[in-house]
C-alpha positions, 0 to 999 in steps of 0.5 A, a space after each residue: 686801583 687794578 690797572 690792566 695790561 693788553 698783551 700777547 705773551 709772544 711779543 717782547 715788548 710785552 713781556 717785558 712789562 710784564 715781567 716788571 709788573 710782576 717783580 714790582 707787585 703792582 696790581 694788574 689783570 691781563 688782558 690777551 690779544 692774539 696779535 697773529 688774529 690781528 686782533 689789535 687792529 679790530 676796532 673795539 682795541 683800535 679805538 682806545 689804542 689808535 697806535 694799534 700796537 702791544 702792550 696797552 695800558 688802561 688805568 682807570 679810564 686812561 689808555 696808553 701805548 707804547 711799551 717805554 711810556 708804560 714803564 715811564 707811567 707806572 715807575 711814575 705812579 708807583 714811585 714809593 712801591 717801586 725800588 729805585 735800581 729799576 730807574 734810578 733817581 739819581 740824575 746821572 744813573 737815570 740818565 745812562 738808563 735812558 741812554 740804553 732805552 734810546 739805543 734799545 730801539 734801533 740797536 738791539 730791537 731793531 736788529 733782533 727782530 730784522 733777523 727773527 722775521 727773516 729767519 721764522 716769518 719769511 715766507 722763503 729763507 733767503 740766506 743771504 738776507 739772514 746772513 746780512 741780518 745776522 752780521 748786523 746783529 752781531 754788530 749790534 752785540 759788540 757794541 753792547 758789550 763795548 759801551 754798556 757792558 765793558 765795565 758793568 755787570 748789568 747794561 746801565 750799570 751794577 744794579 738791574 734796571 729796566 734797561 736789562 728786561 727790555 733787552 733780555 725779552 728781545 734776546 729771549 725770542 730767538 728761543 723759538 728758532 734755536 740760533 745761540 746769538 751769544 756764540 762769540 760774544 761772552 759778555 753778552 752770554 755772562 749778561 744773560 745769565 745774570 739777569 736770569 738768576 736774578 729774576 727767576 722764578 718769573 723769568 720763566 714763567 713769563 717765558 713759557 709761551 716762548 719756550 713751547 712756541 717752536 713746536 706750534 709757530 703758525 706757517 702762514 703768519 706774515 711777519 707784519 703781525 709782529 712788527 705793526 
């Protein structure tokens, strides 16, 4: 059965799940939702996805929200189809992926979003706020380098995993405003280059919307559209 995924490709978690679906050849259809227009808040969506977040998965009459839950569902359902490195069956190797996933929400996504919102969506640019959030992100990147990339080519070992997909989709958001977040973090830059090379041409296909976003960024969009 073909699963349906409700997405806005400007959303980092949406891109992560879509990339995984394409890389693993899981049969799927994409249903596009305009998060800036608030379509994720409309009754026809909210009745099926009460969390009112993207991405949202529909599999038959089963509806599921939240990126990590969707990853786990797909990996369990298509276990015979998905290569082991994405989410290893080995207990310790899987625990390393889970460790990064637990870190990701506040250590990567939270810090990236705080800076991106302050720099791109805030009605008035608060230079001190931007400076603070940039410092916080730098601390997060430093921690990733010392804790996850110290002896590894990828975040959870020397094979790529779903953790790497989650992370790079967050980092790619800064393509919109041209901020070089890796200028003082060479290990992070090396990691990004390895992931991009490993996932081409799917990587660029998935990020086409981001590459084009900078020239058409809505000026009156509240940051709440992205984070709620």
